[in-house]
N, C-alpha and C positions, 0 to 999 in steps of 0.2 A: 156550796152548791149545797142543794136539799136532795138529803138519801133518803129513799122510800123505802120501809122494809117491804120485802117481797112474800108474799101469799101464797102455797102453792095445795090447790083442791084438787084430790084425785078422787074421782067415783068410789064409791064404797065406801067413805068414811064421812061419818057426821062431824063436820068441823064445826067448830064453833066460831062464829064470827067477831070478832075484837074491831075497835075501834081503830083504824090507821094511824098512827102518828108520822111526823116529820121532825126530823131533827138537822140543826144547821151543822155542819162540820168543814173544818178549815183545810187548807193545804199544808199538809206538812214539810218542811222545808226538804230538799231532795238531795240532804250529804249531812250528816252527823259531827262535829266535830268536838274533840275532845274538853270537856269544859272545864276537869280539873287540872288539865294542865295550862288552859288559859286564867285559871284562877292563880296558879302558882305564879305566872309571868306577870300577871297584876298585882301581887304581894312582893314581889321583888323589890328592894329598897331604892336599888338604883335607876329605875324604870324611868324613862322619859316622858311629859307630860303628851307628846304626838304619841307616842306608842301606849299609854297608858287610856288616852281617847278612843283608838283603833282597836285593843285589847276589851275595854267594856261595851264597845259596837258589836264586837265579835261575841261576846257572850250573852250579848240581849239578844244577836239573831238568834242563836243557837238554841237557847232556851225560850224565845215566843212562841214555840207550840209544845213545852212541855209545864212551863211554871212563868206564866205571864207576869205575874206580880215582879218575882225576881226579875225578869227580862224588862219589866217595866223601869225597875230602880235603875238598873243597870245601863239602861237606855237614857233615862233621868242624868245621871251623873256625867254619862260621855257628853251630853248637850251642855250641860252646865260648865264644865271643862273646856268645852270645843269654844265656847261663848267666851269667857275668861281668857281664853288664848287667843279667841279672833281667826279662831282655824275654821273657816268657810266649808272647808271640804271633811272637815270633821262634822260641822254642825249640821250638816248634808247627810250624812249617812244616817246621825244620829235621827234625824226629821223622819228617815225613812222609814227605818226600824220601827219607831213610835208608829208611822201611820200603821204598819203591818199589825200591830199589838192591836190596837184598837180597831181594826177590820176584824180580826178574831172575836170580838167583844161584839163585834156587830153593830158597832159605832162609825159607822161609813162618812158620813159627813165629816168629823173628825179627822176620822183617817184620810180623805182625801185632802183636806186642808193640809196635813203634814208631807202628804206627798207632795203636794204643787210646791210647797216652802220647798223640800229636798230639790225636786225638778229646776225649780228657776235658780239655786244655790249653784247646782253641777253643771248647770248650762252657762254662769259666770265664769266657773273654772274650768270649762269648757272641758269636761269627764264625760267622754262618750259612756264608758262603761256604767259610771252612774246614773245618767239619763236612761241606759238602758234597761238599770236594773229598776228606775222608778216604773216606767213601762209596764214590768212584771207584775209591779204591784195593783198600778191601775186594773192590768188586766185582771188580777184576783179579785178586786175590788166591785169591778164590774161584773163578773163571773155571779157572786153572792147576791147580786143586784138582779141577775136576771137579765140583765142587758148583753143579749149575747153578740149583737153586731160592734158594739165597743170595747166587748169582751177580746173579741176576735181582733181588730183594729189594732189595741195595743199590744198582743202577743205577737201580731205580725210586726209591730215594729223592733219590738226587741229582737224578736228572730233575725230580723234584716240586719239591725245594728251589732248586734255579736257575730254574725256572720263575715259583716265588714270588716269589724275589728280583728277578726282571726282569732277568737278564744273559741276553741274546740267545747270546752266542760259547760262553759255558758251556751252558745250555742246548741248543745245538746238538751238544756234545760228547756230553753224557749221550745223546740222541735218538740218535748215533751210535751209542755202547756199548748200548745196550737193540738196535739192529737187530742188531748183530753177537750179543748174546746168545739173541736170538732164532731168528737163522741158525743158531746150534749147538745149539739146541733141536729144531732141525727147525718151527719155527712161521713160516712163510716170508712169511704176508702179514702177521702183526706187525710180522718185519722189514722189510718192503719199507717199511709205513705210517711207521714210525718214522723210517727212514734217507729218505725221501721229504722227512718234516718237517726234519730236520738239513740236507737241503739247499735247501729253500726258507728256512729262518732263514739260511743260508750267503749265499744271493742277494742277501739285501741289508744283508751286513755286506762282503762281500768277501773271505772267507776261503779262497785257492783251494785251500791245501793240504790242510784238511781237507776240504775239496769233493772232492779227487782220491780221498782215503780212502773217503769216501763212496761215489763213484761203484764202488769197488772191490767194496764189499759188495754194491752193487746186481747188479756181474757176477755175483757168486758166487751170491747167488739165482737168476739167472736160469740158470747153468750146473747149478745142485741141480734146477732145475724142467726143465734138459735143452733149454731155450729156449736153443739157441746164439748164434742171431744179435743177437739182444738181449745176452745175457752177452757178447758180442765188441764190441757199441758201447758198454757202459758199461766195460769194461777199456779200450777205445782212446783213451775219454773221459778218465780216470784218467791215461793216457800223455801226453795232449795237453795236460793241465793240468803235469805234470812237467816238459815239453820246455819251455814258457813260462817256469817257475818257475826253472830251470836249478839253481844249487847249493841253493836254498831250495827244492828241491820234498821231498813225501813219499817218500823212497825204499821203504819199505818197501811204500808201496801200488804203487808203478812195479816193483819186483821183482815183488811177489805176481800184478800184475796181466800180465805178460811169460809168468810162467811159468803162469797159468791162458788166456792165449791160445794157446800151445805145447800145453795139453792139449785145447783146442777145434777147433786144427790137427788134430793127431795124430785124433780123433774125425772131422771132416770129411773125412778121407784129403788132408791137404796135409801130406805130411812135410818137405817142403822151406821151408814155412812154421812147422812146429814147430821145425824146427833152429836157424832164423833168432832167434826167440824166446827159444828157450833161450840161445843165444849171445850175445844182447843181455843177458837175466837174468842171465848166469854173469860176464860185464863190468860189469855195473850193481854189483852185489854185493860183485866185487873191488874197486874204485875207492872204495864206500862203507864196507868193513868187513863189509859183512854177509855173515858166516860161514855162519849157519844156511841164507840163501838161497842163496849159493855151492855150499857141497855138495849143496842140493837140485838145483842147477841141471845138475851133476856127475854126478849119478846118473839125470837125466832124459836128459841127453845119452847116456848109457852106454846104457839102455834104448833110447835112439833109435837108435844104432848097432847094437845088438844084435838089434833088428827088421828092418834093412835087412842082417844080414850082414857087419857092419863090422867083422872082428874085432880088425884093429887099433885103431882109435877106440875100440872097447866098453873094450878092454885099456886103454889110454892114459887115459880119462876115470874108470874104476875105479881107478886106480893114484892121480890126483890126488883121489878123492874120500878114496880112506882115508889120505892123506899128509893133507891137509886135514883128516878127522876126527881123526889123531890128535894133530896141532898143536893144533886145539881143546881135546883133553882136556887136554894140556900147560897151555896159555892158561888155562883154566879152573882146574885146579889151584893152577897160581901164582896167579891171581886170587884164588881162594877164601883162599889163604892170607894173600894180602894185606886182605882183606874181614875176615877173622877178625880180624886184629890192628887193624883199623880199629873192629870190632865191641867189641875188649876196650878199648881207648880209651874207644868212647862209653858203655861199661856206667860206665866211671870216671866221666867227665861226668855221668851216670844218677846213680851215687852219690853223686856232689857234692853235684847239686841235691837227693836228698831228704836229705843232711845239712840242708841250707839248709832245705827244707820241715821239717824237725824243730826247726831252730833256731826257724823260725817258729811252729811248734805250741808250742813252751815258751815262746817270747814271749806270743803268743796266750793259753796259760795263766795267765799270770804279769799279764797285763793282764785278765782274765775276776776273779783272784783279787781283784785291786786296785780292782775295779770294785765289785765284791763286797761291800771293804769302804767301800769310799764309798757303798755302797746304806745300810748300816749305820749309817754317819755321815749320811746324810742322813735315815733315819728315825728316827736320835735326836732330828736338829735338828728335824724336825718336829714330835715331839713336845714339846721342849722347845719351840718355836715356839708350839704349841696352847696350852701352861700361861703362857708368857707373854702371848698373845693375851686369854685368860680373866683374868689378874690386872690386864691394862691395857686391860679394855674399855672401862671408863669414860672413860679418858684418852683412847682413840680417837675415841668419840662427842665428846668437848669437842672434839679436834681436827678432828673433820667440822665440825661447828658454827662453829669460826674459820675452817675454810677458807670455808664459805659466805659468812661477815661479810667475810674477804678480796676473795672474789671480789666479792661487792658494791661494797665500798670502791674495787676496781680499776674496776668500771663507773662507778661516779661519777667518780673520778679522769679519767676518758678522757672523759667529758660536761663536766667541767669543762676539761677541756685543749681540747675541739673548743669550747667557751664562750671561752676564752683566747684560740684562734687566731681567732675570729671578732672578738673584741674588739680584738684586736692588729691585725687588718688593717682595722679600721673607725679605730681611732687613728692608725693610720699612714698608711694608702691614701687615706682618705676627707677626714681632717682639713687633710691638705697645700691638695686643690683646693677645699677648703670656704674655707679660708686666704686662696687665691688670689683666690676670689670677694669674698670680705670685703674684701682690699685694692683689689679695681677698684672696687666700691661707695664705698669710702671716698674713695678719689682721686677718683670721678666727683662726690659729693656736696661734699667740701671744695673742688677746684678746678675745678669744668667750668666757671667762669667765664673762666678762665686759659686754656683748651682751646682749641685751633681745631675746626672741623669736622670737618677731616679727622682730626686726631688724637682726637675722640670716633668717628668711625667706624670707627677702626682699634682704639681699645679696646672697641667693641661687636664687633666681629668676635673680637677673643678672650676678650674677655667669652663671645661664643655657643660658642667652641670648647671654653672650659674647661667651662661646663654639659653639652657634650655628653658632655666625657669623665666630669664627674662623674657623669652619669647610666648612661653606659655603665658606670662602675667600681660603682655601685651596684646596677646588674641582674645583674651578676656576682658581686656580695658576697650579694643574695639567692640567686639561684640555687645559692652554692656551698655558702650555710648549709642550703637544703632538702637538698642531696645527702647533705650530713653527717649529716641528721637520715633520711636514706633516705624524704624525701616526694615525690621526682620517681621518676615511673613511667613507665619505657619501653614505647610501642607501639608497635610495630613493624610497619608497612604496607608494599604497593608501591605506589609512586608516581612521577610522572613529574619528573626533575630538571629540566628544563629551564625551568618556572615559577620554580623556587626559585632556579636561577641567574640567572636575567633581574632576579629581584625585589632580591637581593645587588648586582647589577650598578647597579641605578637607583640605590639605597638610595649608595655608595659611587661613584659618578662625578663625583658634584657636587666631594666631600673630595680624588680623586684631582685633577680640574682645577685645583684651588685652590692645591696644591704644583705643579701645572703634570707633573703624571706621566700618562704614558699608560696607562692600563687595556685589556687585551684580555681577550676573552672569548670560548671557543669550546666548542662542543659537537658529538657526532654527531646524526642522526635519534633513534636508540634509545637514550633513555638512563634505562630502568625501573631503580630500587634500590628492594631492601628496606630498610626501617628507622623510626626514628622522625625523623617528617620534621623536629622542631623542635630536636631536639637536633643534628640531620645540618646544620638551618640556621645555630643557634648555632655549630658546629665553622667552617663555612663564613666565614660573616660575622668570627668573632673571626680568621681566621685572614689575610684579606685587607685588615682592618682593620692587622693590625700590619706586613702588606706592605708598605700605604702609609707608615704609621707611620715606618718604616724605612728608608724609599728618599728619595734626593734627590732636589732638582728635577732635571727631565729624565729622570728613569728611567723604568722599565716593569713595571710589575705585571700578572702573567697567570692568570686564571682560567681553568683547563681540563679540560673531562671529556673522558676518552681513552677512542677504542675498546677495546672489552674482548673475552672470551670470554663466554658464556654463566650462567657462575658469580660474577663480579664487577665491580664498576662500580670505575674508578679516576678518582679526581679529584686534580689537581695544582694548586697554587697558586705561583709565582714571582715573585721579584722579581731586580732586579740593584742592590739598594741594600749596606747598610754588611755584612751578613753577620755570623757569629759565627766564633768558635775552639772547637775541641774542645771545651773545657773547659764552656765555655757550651751548648753542644750536649747535652753529658750532664747537665746539671741542667735544662734546658728544663721538664721537666714535674715538675718539684717545687717547691712553695710557699718560695721564699726572698726576702723583700721585700730585703734587704740588697744584690738581685741584679738589682733591675730596672731598665731603663733608657729615656733619652729617646727618644725619637724624635729624626728631622733638622730638624724644626722646633719641637723643644723639648717635643713631648709627653710627657706622663707616662704610666707603665704600672705596672699591679701586678706582674703577671705570673701573678696568678690564673685570666685567659682561660684561658692555654695548659695550666693544670693541668685546667681543666673541658673543655677540647675533647679532651684525654687520655682523660679518664673517660666521656667521653659516645661515643668512638670506640669503647671499650674497650666498653660494654655495648650497643653494636647490633652488636656480634661483630666489628668492623674493625678494619685495622691502620694504625699512621701513620708514617713515616717521615722523618728530616729529611735533609736536604745542606744544608751550607752552608760557603762559604770568605770569609773575613774582607777587605773591600771589593770581593768579585767577588758577592754575595748569596747567597738562602736560595731553598730548594723542598722546599716540605712534600707528600707524597705519602700520599694515603690510599685504602685499599682497600676495598669494601663489598659484601654480599652482592646480587645483582642480585634473586633470589627465595626466596621463603620454600623453596622445594626446595633451593635452594644451601646452607641453612642445617645 
């Protein structure tokens, strides 16, 4: 936007009237990046192409307001790499920063071309943040062209989009831009509202550099309202932030604030402060290559000395002003020449991109022709298929009938397989204990006269144990057979686990004592569980029986109900018996009669109880976990729901 140097004429002074100059300045980025750090990243040998493209873009963005030619080189390289890698998002960001660089050179037509290219690519990539950033650039271009309506429109679009995306920092940038726009339009209340919104957002994210620029705008608003004290306060706040930031300060905001504070000092009749502020502005501008502000400072100092009739200093600063202005023209001419060369190279890259896009379009056309051919072939095949379908309809119906017959045969085969498994178990697992019973009774019938009373008692104990094992096996067989035929219904209710645990303890206490095994039982006061009581009792009894069966004399079997949360109840049955190796654990819940083992006292087992236990745990939506170490023991841990709501 056009910056017009101020002139303060006070009565009683013979002011020399100088020709007024207008200087075009650009909008400094609202934050400063650590360029050195980015350049170190760029020089890393392991940097990827994607990271290099992004780093070059960031360097170009951060240098655009400091060293446009260096920024152009970085943007040029970023665009070239992105074009080679067919990275369309990288190309979009490169085009956008190129648009900003050419806008700074007042080449607005070229700038707008690049911004539109970037916008088109961002739309294709569905990159909303990139689109919003393009709106920011367009707003700045129209600001420099003094097209206020379009400037306001594009800054409004960026503000709305960043707010929708939920990006507070970029929303603050857009609000700051809106504040500047309304200030330039003379709508001071709106300018104040948006700038305050930006300051409020920034207070939560600690972005000091941008905050200082917002304070500068607030100072300009109050200055335009001739509220000099408030204007002075805000300009001073901007300077205070800059002093705290040091080299990372927003130098444009600092220079503008110093010049405006000089203006206020002149208005309030304090020429010494006016001179001091202008000298600070000149020094700051010179140290940071802010040539436009340096020219303004020299011009204002010349006016200041003219008002105080100091002819020598007036002449000195006018000479400096002219020399710097002439130097800027030379630099600007050289820069534009180099920028023009860069634009030619970028145009070549753009042409190459267009050629690639044309090749892609040709490939797309070839693909479309191929697809149409495939569609025609597909239509022909569909017609052919319909004819074949019509000709072989009868055959299909026969196949469907055969399929139904096959399904029935498979169901029958499955039923037969279940029947065979049942008879196999009966033949293998039930015949063996019945044979033992037969041997015991035959021995008693044929040789009872030859046996002592102690031998008969021992035989009776063994006979009783064999009958118990046979009854348990029979119960398991009947239960398994019913489960295979889906006759067992799971009726889940909430019940107290303590009586069930005590009952199991009572049943197996004598069995454990007979083998000289210690049986320990523990449970907390609250033991509510949700499930089928009979099935859960079956599981616990089966696992306790197995623990006793495979524990040696002098061993320990533990039945524990562990304290748990409101969602689940945990039951653990452990022993220090013979244990199992990993292969045995892996096949534990699979019915394999050849893998059943005898207990430590010769007790027989079929493995069927564990298969049923596993099935009942699943039916009650529980979990069962096995841990076992050979010769160390085994631990079964089960988890069940505590309440219906936990389901």
